[in-house]
C-alpha positions in Angstrom: 176.7 61.1 -105.8 178.2 62.5 -108.9 177.2 65.8 -110.4 175.3 64.1 -113.2 173.5 61.8 -110.8 172.5 64.8 -108.6 171.3 66.7 -111.6 169.2 63.8 -112.9 167.8 63.2 -109.4 166.7 66.9 -109.2 165.2 66.9 -112.7 163.2 63.7 -112.1 162.1 64.8 -108.7 161.0 68.3 -109.9 159.2 66.9 -113.0 157.5 64.2 -110.9 156.1 66.8 -108.5 154.0 68.0 -111.4 152.9 64.5 -112.4 155.1 64.3 -115.5 157.7 61.7 -116.1 160.7 63.0 -118.1 161.5 61.4 -121.4 165.0 60.5 -122.5 164.9 63.5 -124.8 164.0 65.8 -121.8 166.9 64.4 -119.9 169.3 64.7 -122.8 168.3 68.3 -123.4 168.4 69.4 -119.8 171.7 67.7 -118.9 173.6 68.0 -122.2 174.7 64.4 -121.9 174.3 61.3 -124.1 171.8 58.5 -123.5 174.5 56.0 -122.4 175.7 58.3 -119.6 172.2 59.1 -118.5 171.2 55.4 -118.3 174.3 54.6 -116.3 173.7 57.4 -113.8 170.1 56.4 -113.3 171.1 52.7 -112.8 173.6 53.9 -110.2 170.9 55.9 -108.4 168.5 52.9 -108.5 171.2 50.5 -107.2 171.8 52.7 -104.2 168.0 52.8 -103.6 167.8 56.6 -104.1 165.4 56.2 -107.0 162.8 53.4 -107.5 160.5 52.9 -110.5 156.9 51.9 -109.5 155.7 49.7 -112.3 152.1 49.7 -111.2 151.7 53.5 -111.1 154.4 54.2 -113.7 156.1 56.8 -111.6 159.3 57.4 -109.6 159.6 56.8 -105.9 162.1 58.7 -103.8 
C-alpha cells in the first residue's frame, strides 16, 4: 500500500465512523493531491478488496 493509499484509507475510514462520506474536495484538501491521483489510489484500493462501495446504503465497507 502506498503512502497516498494508506492516507486515503484512514481518511475514509475515520470519516465513515461518524457517518460522513468524504467528498472529493475533502480528500483533495486533506491529502494535498489532485483528483486524478486520488481516483487512481481509490481504484487500487478497491481492486485489492480493501475498500468496497455499498451502492444500496451509499457507504464504504472495509
